[in-house]
N, C-alpha and C positions, 0 to 999 in steps of 0.2 A: 590387589590392579584396577586398575579403572577398564570399562573397555570402552572402547571407542569409539564402532557398530552402535552403543549406542545412547540417540541423539533425545535430545527435548523434541516434544514437539512446539513449535511457532504459533501458535496463537493469532490468527492472520486477522484484521476487519479493514472491508472490500466500503468502498469508496464509489460507489461509479451511479450516474444518471440513468444512463442507457437499461433497461431489462435486460436486454437483450445481451449487451457484454459483460452484464453480471453474471449473465447463463452462462455465456463462453469460460468468465473463470471462473468459477464456477471443474466446471468442466474441465477446463485444464489442469486444476488442480489434484480434483480426483484422481487425481495418478501420483502423485509425487510425496511423498513418504515424511511422516512430520508436519507437515500443517493439517491444520484445524482453521476454517472458518468461525468467526466463533461475532461476525456480525459486518451487519453491512445498513449500509444510507443511499438517501440519494438526494441528499442539502445540507449545507452546510451546518444548521440547526440540529440534524437529528444527529449525524458525524458525528460535532462535539458533543452532540453527551452524552449519545451511547461509548464511546472511545473509550471520553472519562468512566465508563462505570467501569465496560470493562475489558480499559487496560491491554490494549491487545500486544502481543511483541513484538508485530507488525504491518504498520497503515500502506495499503495500494491505491491510490490516489490519484484519484481524476480531477485533472486541471479544470476542466468548464461542468459547476453544477452548480445549480440553484440554491439561489440566497447570501452570494459568492464567490470563492472559489477555492478551489482544492490552497492553494497558496496563505489564502483563510489557515486555513483546519491544518494549517502546516507551522504554520505562526505558531499557530498557539496553544497546538501541542508540543511541540517542541520546549514550549515558558514549563507546560505543565507536566510532561512524561519528558523528559529529554531522552529516555535509555528505549524510547521508542523510532523500531528501525521506520523509514522509508520509500519506498520506491512507486513515483508518478509516474501516469501514464494517460498520454493524451491523444490527440491527433492535428493539436496546436503546437505540436512539437519545433515553437521558435525561437530560438537563440534567447531572448533576454525572456522567457519563458527557465528554460534550463538553466540560462544564469543565476538566477533570482531565488529556481528548487534547491540550489546545489547549495547555495550561498544561506540557507534559511534552516541545513543539515539533510534534504532529500542525502538517500545511501544511492538509488539509480533514480534513473529519470529515462521513455522512453518510450518510442512514437509508435501508439494505436495499430498503426500501420502497413508498420514496417518491422516490429520489434517484439511484438506481443507476446510472439513466444520465445522468449528470452527470460520472460517472469523465472519460467519453475527453476534456473540458474540462477539468478538472483537474490533466489531464499535461500537456497541453501549454499550459495558461499554467504547469506545472510546469517545463515547458523553454523558458519566452521566457530 
Protein backbone atom coordinates (compact mmCIF):
# COMPACT_ATOMS: atom_id res chain seq x y z
CA UNK A 1 0.00 0.00 0.00
CA UNK A 2 1.32 3.43 -0.91
CA UNK A 3 1.50 6.09 1.81
CA UNK A 4 0.01 9.29 0.36
CA UNK A 5 1.45 11.40 3.18
CA UNK A 6 5.02 10.77 2.03
CA UNK A 7 5.98 13.21 -0.69
CA UNK A 8 9.21 13.49 -2.57
CA UNK A 9 11.27 16.54 -1.62
CA UNK A 10 11.14 19.12 -4.38
CA UNK A 11 14.60 20.36 -5.29
CA UNK A 12 14.28 24.08 -6.00
CA UNK A 13 16.74 26.42 -7.71
CA UNK A 14 16.30 30.16 -7.11
CA UNK A 15 17.22 32.69 -9.82
CA UNK A 16 16.94 36.22 -8.44
CA UNK A 17 19.33 39.16 -8.62
CA UNK A 18 18.16 40.85 -5.42
CA UNK A 19 19.85 39.48 -2.28
CA UNK A 20 16.89 40.80 -0.25
CA UNK A 21 14.33 38.87 -2.33
CA UNK A 22 16.51 35.73 -2.27
CA UNK A 23 16.62 35.93 1.54
CA UNK A 24 12.85 36.59 1.78
CA UNK A 25 12.18 33.66 -0.54
CA UNK A 26 14.40 31.35 1.50
CA UNK A 27 12.57 32.45 4.67
CA UNK A 28 9.17 31.93 3.02
CA UNK A 29 10.17 28.43 1.89
CA UNK A 30 11.81 27.43 5.17
CA UNK A 31 8.37 26.58 6.58
CA UNK A 32 7.31 24.60 3.52
CA UNK A 33 7.57 20.84 3.89
CA UNK A 34 9.28 18.85 1.15
CA UNK A 35 11.14 21.77 -0.45
CA UNK A 36 14.91 22.04 -0.51
CA UNK A 37 16.78 24.96 -2.12
CA UNK A 38 19.62 23.31 -4.05
CA UNK A 39 21.11 26.44 -5.60
CA UNK A 40 20.89 30.14 -6.25
CA UNK A 41 22.04 32.43 -9.05
CA UNK A 42 21.88 36.15 -9.69
CA UNK A 43 22.66 36.22 -13.43
CA UNK A 44 21.86 34.27 -16.60
CA UNK A 45 25.25 32.62 -17.14
CA UNK A 46 25.59 31.29 -13.59
CA UNK A 47 21.94 30.21 -13.53
CA UNK A 48 22.14 28.11 -16.69
CA UNK A 49 25.45 26.52 -15.70
CA UNK A 50 24.35 25.65 -12.15
CA UNK A 51 20.84 24.53 -13.13
CA UNK A 52 22.28 22.07 -15.65
CA UNK A 53 24.62 20.73 -12.94
CA UNK A 54 22.02 20.45 -10.16
CA UNK A 55 19.01 19.40 -12.29
CA UNK A 56 16.35 20.80 -9.92
CA UNK A 57 12.70 19.82 -10.01
CA UNK A 58 11.52 23.43 -9.84
CA UNK A 59 13.07 26.76 -10.77
CA UNK A 60 11.85 29.96 -9.16
CA UNK A 61 12.79 32.51 -11.77
CA UNK A 62 12.90 36.30 -11.94
CA UNK A 63 12.30 37.85 -15.38
CA UNK A 64 14.72 40.77 -15.03
CA UNK A 65 18.24 39.58 -14.22
CA UNK A 66 21.75 40.58 -15.36
CA UNK A 67 23.18 39.01 -18.48
CA UNK A 68 19.91 38.61 -20.36
CA UNK A 69 16.54 37.70 -18.91
CA UNK A 70 14.77 34.94 -17.10
CA UNK A 71 12.98 34.25 -20.38
CA UNK A 72 16.36 33.25 -21.89
CA UNK A 73 16.86 30.79 -19.02
CA UNK A 74 13.34 29.40 -19.33
CA UNK A 75 13.76 28.87 -23.06
CA UNK A 76 17.13 27.08 -22.77
CA UNK A 77 16.35 24.94 -19.73
CA UNK A 78 12.97 23.76 -21.05
CA UNK A 79 14.80 22.36 -24.09
CA UNK A 80 17.57 20.69 -22.06
CA UNK A 81 15.53 19.65 -18.98
CA UNK A 82 11.91 19.53 -20.24
CA UNK A 83 10.46 18.01 -17.05
CA UNK A 84 11.63 20.97 -14.96
CA UNK A 85 8.81 23.08 -13.54
CA UNK A 86 9.00 26.89 -13.52
CA UNK A 87 7.51 29.50 -11.25
CA UNK A 88 8.22 32.94 -12.71
CA UNK A 89 8.24 35.91 -10.33
CA UNK A 90 8.64 39.50 -11.40
CA UNK A 91 8.05 43.12 -10.54
CA UNK A 92 7.33 43.61 -14.26
CA UNK A 93 4.15 41.55 -14.54
CA UNK A 94 3.21 42.88 -17.95
CA UNK A 95 0.86 40.78 -20.05
CA UNK A 96 3.44 40.22 -22.82
CA UNK A 97 5.92 38.78 -20.28
CA UNK A 98 3.21 36.53 -18.83
CA UNK A 99 2.13 35.32 -22.28
CA UNK A 100 5.72 34.67 -23.40
CA UNK A 101 6.64 32.77 -20.22
CA UNK A 102 3.50 30.63 -20.29
CA UNK A 103 4.01 29.88 -24.01
CA UNK A 104 7.57 28.73 -23.25
CA UNK A 105 6.36 26.33 -20.56
CA UNK A 106 6.21 28.23 -17.27
CA UNK A 107 3.82 26.64 -14.81
CA UNK A 108 3.08 29.82 -12.82
CA UNK A 109 3.68 33.53 -13.28
CA UNK A 110 3.43 35.80 -10.23
CA UNK A 111 3.77 39.51 -9.58
CA UNK A 112 6.27 39.82 -6.70
CA UNK A 113 4.46 42.84 -5.30
CA UNK A 114 1.06 41.18 -4.95
CA UNK A 115 1.42 37.42 -5.32
CA UNK A 116 4.74 36.56 -3.63
CA UNK A 117 2.99 34.63 -0.85
CA UNK A 118 1.36 32.32 -3.41
CA UNK A 119 4.68 30.58 -4.08
CA UNK A 120 4.22 27.89 -1.36
CA UNK A 121 0.77 26.92 -2.63
CA UNK A 122 2.07 26.75 -6.21
CA UNK A 123 4.88 24.44 -5.04
CA UNK A 124 2.35 22.25 -3.28
CA UNK A 125 0.30 21.95 -6.48
CA UNK A 126 3.40 21.11 -8.51
CA UNK A 127 4.23 18.24 -6.16
CA UNK A 128 0.86 16.51 -6.70
